[in-house]
C-alpha positions in Angstrom: -34.5 6.9 9.0 -31.9 9.2 7.9 -28.3 8.1 8.4 -25.2 10.6 8.3 -23.3 10.8 5.1 -20.6 8.0 4.2 -17.1 8.8 3.8 -15.9 8.9 0.3 -13.2 6.3 -0.8 -9.7 7.7 -1.3 -9.1 6.7 -4.7 -5.5 6.9 -5.2 -4.9 5.2 -1.8 -7.1 2.3 -2.8 -5.3 1.8 -6.0 -2.0 1.7 -4.1 -2.9 -0.4 -1.0 -4.4 -4.0 -0.9 -6.1 -5.7 1.7 -4.8 -9.1 3.0 -6.9 -11.8 4.5 -5.3 -11.0 8.0 -6.2 -7.2 7.9 -2.8 -5.7 6.8 -2.3 -3.8 3.9 0.5 -4.3 1.4 1.9 -2.3 -1.5 4.4 -2.5 -4.2 7.6 -1.0 -3.5 9.0 1.9 -5.5 12.2 2.1 -7.7 12.0 -1.0 -9.2 11.0 -0.6 -12.9 14.2 1.2 -14.7 17.6 2.3 -14.0 18.3 -0.3 -11.5 21.9 -1.1 -12.9 23.5 1.4 -10.4 21.5 -0.7 -7.7 22.8 -3.8 -6.3 21.5 -7.2 -6.8 20.2 -7.3 -3.3 18.1 -4.0 -3.5 16.6 -4.9 -6.9 15.5 -8.3 -5.5 13.9 -6.8 -2.4 12.0 -4.5 -4.4 10.1 -7.3 -6.2 8.5 -8.3 -3.0 5.3 -6.6 -1.5 5.8 -4.2 1.4 3.7 -4.3 4.3 2.4 -1.2 6.2 3.0 -0.7 9.8 0.2 -0.8 12.1 -0.4 2.7 13.0 -0.5 3.9 9.2 -3.0 0.7 8.6 -5.3 1.9 11.2 -5.3 5.4 9.6 -5.8 4.2 6.0 -8.1 1.7 6.6 -10.8 4.2 7.1 -10.5 6.0 3.7 -10.2 2.9 1.5 
């Protein structure tokens, strides 16, 4: 019984996004590695936390991960 071809994993997306237990996707926020002296402490602190992808984007990207 022949099945149709599988969809390939989008490697760049799979390295950026991690799937959580509840099904949402998380990612590391950008801009927190260097040259942060110009930013406020609040901005630097908030970049340490993971970001959560919105529901619409999650549904779209789950199919390629």
